[in-house]
N, C-alpha and C positions, 0 to 999 in steps of 0.2 A: 703665643699660647703659654699659659701659666704652668708652673711646675707642680701645682697641687689642684685638686678638684674635689668636689663633694658629691657623694652618691647616696640617695635616700635608701633607707631600709624598707622593705615591704612588711616588716614586723617579724621578728625571729620566732615568735610563738605561732605565727601563721604560715610563714614562708621561709624558714631557715634554709632549706635546700635551694630555693630560688635565689636567695641572697648569695649563697656560696657559689652558685653557678655564674651569677652576674660578676662576682669578684674574679672568678677564673677568666671570664671573657675580657674583663678589663685588663688583667695581667697579660693576656695574649696581645693586647693593644699597647702594652707598655705602661699601664697604670697599676701601681701596686698599693695594696692596703698599707696605710701608715698607722691609723688609729681609729677607734670609735669616735664619733662626734655627734652629739645630740641624738637625733633619730636616724643616724646613717653612718657613713664611713668617709674618712678623709683619705684620698688616694694621692700618690706621689708619682710623677713621671719618671720613667727609667727604661731599661731595655725590656723588650718583649720576653715573656717567660711563660712556659707551659706548666703551670702548677694547679693544684687543687687546694681548696680551703675547707677547713672543718672547724666547728666550734665545740667547746666543752664548757659546761657550767659547773663550777666548783668554787666554794668560798674557801680561800686558803689563808692559813696563818703565815706570817712572814717566814718562819723557820721551815715551812713545807714547800716553798716555791722552788728551790733548787732541785729537790728530789722529783717534784711533780713535772717540771719542765724537762728534766733529764730523762724521765721515763718516756716522754713523747719523742725526744731527740733520738733515743735508741731505736724507736720504732720508725724513724725516718721523717718525723714531723718537726718543723721549726716554729717556735713561738713567734708570733707577729705582734700581737697587742693584747692588752687586758683592760677591761673596764668592770670594776666591782667583782662579780663572780663569773664573768664571761671572758673566755680565753679563746682567741682565734689562732689557729695554726695553719701552716701551709706545707705542702710536700710535693715532690715530683709526681706527675701523673702516673698512675699505676701503683702507687704506694697503698698498702693495705689500709682500708678505712679505720678511723678511730673506733667507730662503733660498727662492728661486723656481725653482731648477733642481736636478736630482739630484746634479750634480757638487759644488756648494757644500754641499749637505746631507750628502753623504758626508764631505766635508772636516771639517765641523762635528763629526760623530760620531767621526771619527778623532782630533780634538783632545780630545774628551771622554774617549776611551779611554786616553789617555796617563797621567793620574794614577791612573785606575782600575787599569791594568795594573801600575803601580809598587806600589800598595798590595797588590794581589793577589799579586805576586811576593814581596814582603817577608813577608806573612802566611803564605803557603804554605811559604816557606823556613824561617821560624821554626817552623812546625808540624813540618816534616821534621826539622830540627835537634833540637828538643825531643823528638820521637819517638825519635830515635837515642839521645839522652842518657838518656831514660827506659828504654830497652831495655838499654843497656850500662853503666849506673852504678847506684849504690845510695846509701842514706842521704838526706841533705839535698838533694844534687844531683838525685837521682831524684824526690824529692817536689816540688821546684821545677819540674822538667821535666814532671812529670805535670800540674801546674797550668797551666803555660805551654802545653802541648800542647792541653789542652781549651779554654783561652781562644782560642788561635789557630784551633782547629777551628771554634769558634762564629763567629769573624769571617770565616774563610776561605770558609764556605758562601755567605753573601751576596756576598762580594767576587767569587768565581768566577762566580756567577750574574749579577752586574752586568756583569762583563767579557764574559761570553757574550752578554748582551743587546746590547752594542755591536756585536758581530759580526753578530748577527741583524739589527739595524737597518741596518748597512752593506750586508748582503746584500739586504735588502728594498729599499733605495734603488737598488741596482744593477739590480734586476729591473724597476723602474719605467721 
């Protein structure tokens, strides 16, 4: 059996808690999160460990990293990996959750929504622009526009759904 394996993500905007629970189950089996990888996680074989995982979304400047990770360390959380603005931490079972109140949980979801909104707006804008070019041009430009439109359409569906999921989660936290 290999020393690393890959685990797909269910989509952090849709099932963040589910992903964190799956990572915990894997840690109990001796598979520990090493890093983000494409649309999932790379796990590394080791000793069984009873830990919990949590994620925080924050875009950090290089000079902010030490203070940011130190704050979590004081609270009992160990930094595991980072990808762009997503930081995963682990802690012993029973450690106080990173987000223990609905206000901070809503703020976390708001930070998650920022890059999702940006991607969604660009993709939908590209789709509209290529749709207009497709309608009002001919020849090579029309052919390229048709291709671009369908590629943008394929990407726009999941992007819009992911952005909508951030609204749902914010609304859900507000109702708690």
